Structure formats: C-alpha cells, structure tokens
N, C-alpha and C positions, 0 to 999 in steps of 0.2 A: 416782520418776522417775529414769531413767538417761539418759545421753547417747544411747543407742540409741533411746530413745523420742522424742527431739527430732529427728524426721525428718518431712518432708511425707507426708501420707496419700493424696494424689491426690484432693483435694476437687474436686467439680464446679464450684466457684465460684472466683473469681479477684480480682485487684486492681480490676477494673472492675465487679464485682458490686455491686448496690445492696441497701438494706434490703428492698425489695420482692422482689428475686430470692431472697434468703436465706430469707425467711419465707413465700414463696408456698405456699399449700395447707396451712399449719400452723394448727391451732386451739389457741390458748393460753387459752381461756376458763376453764380450771380453775387457771390460774397467777396467782400474786401476785408482783410484782417491786418492788424498791426501786431507783431510778435516781438516783444523786447527779449534780448538774449537769444534771438532766433537763429543763431549760427553755431551754437555749441550745446552739448548736453541735451537736456530736455527740450530746450528751445529749438534746437536743430531738428529733433524728431518731430516737434510740433509743426515747424515750417514745412518740412518735407511732406508730412501727412496732409496738411491743408492744401498745399499746392497740388499734390497728387489727386485730391478730390475736386480740383478745379478752381480753388480760390485764388484770388490775387493777394499776395502777401507782401507787406512792407516790413522790413527788418531794420529798425534803428540800431546802430552799433557803435560802441565806443572805439572799436578797431575795424573800421569799414573795409580796409584792405583784406584783413583776415576773413572777415565775413563774406566778402565777394568770392574769395577763393573757396571757402567751405560750401558756398551755395551756387557754385559755377554751373552745376548740372541741374539745378532746380528751376524749372520753367515757371514763369508768372511770379517772379520774386524781384523786389526792388530793395536795394540796400542804401541806407542813408546814414550820415554821421549823427550820433547823439550820445551824450554821457549823462547817465542818470544822476550823477553826483554834482553836475553843473546845471543849475536850473535855467540859466540863459541858453545853454545848449538844448535843453528839453523844449523850451519855448520856440527856439528856432526850428527844431524838428517838427513840432506841432504846427507851426505856421506854414512850413513847406507842405505838409500833408494836407492841411486845410486849403491850401492854394491849388492843389492838384486833384483833389477828390471832392465829391459832393455828398458822400455818405460813408459811414464806416460801420460794418456789421459786427466785427469782433475786435476787441482789444484784449490781447493775451499778455499779461504781465508775468513773464517767466524769468527774466533776469534777476540776479541777486548775488549777494555776498554772504559769507558765513564765517563767524568766529575769527574775524580779522584782528590784527594788532590795532591798537588805538590809533584812529585817524580822525582828524578834525576837518570838516567840510564847510564851505561857505563862511557864515559868521561864527564858526566854532561849533557847529552841530556835530553830534556823534555820527561817525561815518556810516554805520550799518543802518541806522534809522533814516539817515539822509538818502542813502542809495536805494534801499529796499522799499521805503515808504514815501518820503517826500518827493522823490523823483517820479515815481509812478502816480502819486496823487496829483502832481502838477500836470503830468501828461494827460491823465484822464480828464481833468477839469478843462484843459485847453482844447481837447478833442471832443468834448461833450456835444457841441452843436452838430458835429458829424454823426455821432452815435444817435442823437435824437432824430436826425433827418432820416435815418434808416427805418424808423418806425418800429422795428424789432431788432434790438442789438443786445449783445451780452459782453460784459466785462468780466474776465476770469483772471484771478490773481493767485499766484503760487504762494501759499503760506507754508506752514510746516507743523508737524507734531511738536517741534521746538517751541511753539507758542506756549506750551505748558510750563516752560521754565519760569515765566513771569508775566504778570499783568503789566500794563503801562506804568512806568515809574513816574507818576504824576509829580512827585516831589523833586525828581532829578532825572528827567528823561535823557539828558545828554551826559550823564555820568561825570558831572563836575566833581563829585566827592570821591571818585575812584572808579577805575574802569574794570569791567569784567567782560571778556569777549563773548562768553556764552549767554550771560544775561542780556547783553546788548543784542545778540542775535535773537533771543527769545522775545524781547520787547518788540523788535522790528517785525517779527512774524505775527505777534498779537496785533500790531498796528495794521498789517496787511489785511487781517481778517475783519477788524473793526471798520476799516475803510470801506470794505464791500457792503457791510451792513448799512451804513448811512448812505452810501452812494445809491444803493438799491431803493432806500426809502425816498430819496430825492428824485430818482430817475424813473420809477415804475410808471408814472402817469405819461411819460414820454416813450414808454416801451423799452427803456434801458434797464436791464436787470443785471445784477452783479453777484458773483460767487467767489468764495475763497476755497482753497483746497490744500490738502496734504498729499503730495505726489507719491509718498512712500520713501523707503530707504533705497537710495541708488548712489553708486559711486560715479560722479561726474566731475567736471571742473570746479564744482562748488566747493570741493574739499581742498582747493589749491593752496589755501593759507595754512593748512595743517601739514605737519611732517608725516612721513611714512610711519615713524614709530608711534606717533599719536594715534594713527588709524589702526595700527596693529594692537596697541594697548586697549582700544575700545572694542576689539574683536571684529572689526569690519573687514580687514584684509590680512593676508599673510605677508611674509617677508619679501615676497616677489610682487606684491601689490595686487594679487588676485583676490577677488571677493570671496570671503569665507563666512561672513555674518549670516545669521538666520534671517529669512524673510526679506532678503534684498531683492529688488526688482531689476529687470533690464531697463535701459533708457526708454525703450518703446512702451513697456508696461508703466513706467513712471510718468510718461507723457499722456497716457490714455485717459486719466481722470480729467485733466484739463480739456481735452478734446470732447469728452463726454459732457462736461459742463457747457462747452460752447455749442453743442449741437443736439443734445438729447431732447426729444419731445416730452419726456417725463418731467422736465423742468419748465415746460411752458406755464406761464402764469405764476411762477415761483421765483424767489430771489432772496438775497441776503443770507444765504445758507453756506455752511462749511461742509465740504465734501471730502470723501476719501474712498479709495478702492472702487471708483465708478459708481458711487451712491452717496446719498446724504448721510452724514455721520450723526451719531447720537451725542448728547451732552454727557461728558464724563464727570465722574466724581472729582472733587478738588484734590484728593490724595491718590488718585489712580495712577499707576505707572504710565509714563509717556508712551511706551511702546504698545500699550493696550488699546490705543486708538481713541477716537472721539474728540470732542472740542470742549475746552473749558468754558464755563458759563460767562466768565468775564470777557472772553473774546468775541462773544456774540450779543453782548448787552447793549441794547439800543441807546441808553443814556450815555454810556461810555463812548459809544461810536459817535454820537453827536458832539460830545466834548472833545474827542480827538479831532473830529472834522474842523471844529472852530479853531483849535490849536494849530492845525495844519494850514488852514487858510491864512491865519495871522502870520505864521512863520514864513510861508512861501510866497504870499501875495498872489496865489493862483486865482484865476477868474472864478468867482462864486457861481454855484449852480442854484437857480431858484427852484424851490419845491413846487 
C-alpha cells in the first residue's frame, strides 16, 4: 500500500447505504465467515446480512448463551465461546474452527470496547489494546492457514475515526505512566488499522487481503461504558437516549462499509487500505478535525505497521505468518 492507493474509488455506495444495498444480488452460499461480536450492534447486522446472502457464519462470543438467543432465527449460524481478552480462549476457538473447517473466506473483526475504565489483562496489558487488537491479531494469525486455503480471502477490521486521537504510544503502550480512557481507545483503533496494513503485506501472495474501516457514528452497545450524561454532553443523544447527533447512522448503515469491504469487486487486487462510507478514505491532514473523515498517515504507515506486528507477535506468542 502507498499513499496514492489511499484514495476514493468512486464506489456506487455511500454513507447512507445499508447492508441490504451492499449485498443486493450477491450469492455467498459458498462462503464461510467468522464474525467477532456477531450477536450485537454492528456485528449482529453483519451476521444477519451475510447469512441472508447464504454464507455460513461462525460467531465466537464471550457470552454464548446471549449470542444464541440473539441469533436463534438466523439460519446457517454457529455460536462458539471465545473471549478476546483471554488469548487461551482465542486459541481454543481458533483450534475448534480449524478442526471443523478446511477454508475460511472472511474474517470480520467487529467486536470491540470503547473508553473503558482502566483494566489490566493478561500480564498487565492495557485492556482496550488487549481486547481490540491483541485478541483479533492472535485470532487472525491462528486462522491464517484457513484463510490462505481459500485462495481469495478478506480480513476486515473495524477501526474508528477515533484513531485520530493518537498514534501508537511506543514509549508507553500500556499506559503505565497514567491512564486516559480515550487515548487508550484511540491507540487501539490505530493498532487495528496498522494490523491490516502489515497483514495485507504478508498475505497478498496467498490471496489474503486485509482492510480496516471506520463504520461511522452509531449508537450501539459500544457506548455501554459511558453514562447517559456523558453521551448527552457530547451531543450524541437526548435525555431519553434518543439519537440527536448530526450524521449518525443506523446500525445497518454502520455495518455496510464492512460488508462492502468483504465483497466489493472494486477492491479486487487491493488491500491494506482504510475505508469509510463504503469507499476508500483519503489521507487526512494531521490537524484535521476527526469528524471530517479520512485516515491519519501514521495509521497506514508500512514501517509502523511492521513494528507493531513484531511487538504483537512478541507479546502474544501468536503463530508467525511467513511473507
């Protein structure tokens, strides 16, 4: 990926497009997908849409009972236990999938946490980085042989415009010197994007392409760690919890960019790109307002992506992927 690749392609879809719009007329009956977080919010919309198009969908879930209830009427869907914050759990889930499937066409990393109170995971890792990045990183590495076996596979990772809050804090990625919930979220979202840049560089010769995306502003369970008053103060909702913020999307509109990333022929032969509003985003200026869109250069920098990859392999012990 070069900065010249990070340019809109003229997609026929837009910020208002829905899951149904993006997948209209597509037959995914030969595809198998893994969707993390696939039982609530954007993940639930993603699972429903893929299954409706004929795909077999595997949903690893931290709360499998709740997931099965949410997906009870979705045909072609399998729920299995997995906690992204517990890498042993991630490896067990990957081993189960690898033992029951011969190929994997789509890995959709939709699950995530946002602006959580300080939590330490594993050997003292910062919780948002561990859950949003290390968990998905490990899952992708362990499932990589199945992705490569598909011949043409895509890995789609939900990042956020929140990546504009900060680059990777190389000097203190786990906030040992003091915790900030929003900077921790921003760093995790930058990590999500850099992860796809290097995964794509490693995987393209095997037909494995990777994309990160900003789904847009949507009120889902992602805001569960925030109080109602905090959301009111930010202008997102009113005192009744109803959305009043400008440019907010419905969950179906929010899930559309991920589904476009997973299926669009416009992205054939491409990868390592950051997407928004069902198109490739442009590189934004360092001081541009977050809500103006685009991706910061540091989040798609190949050297930084390789550095984060090496850090992540060392931290997680994930199975390396040979270039």
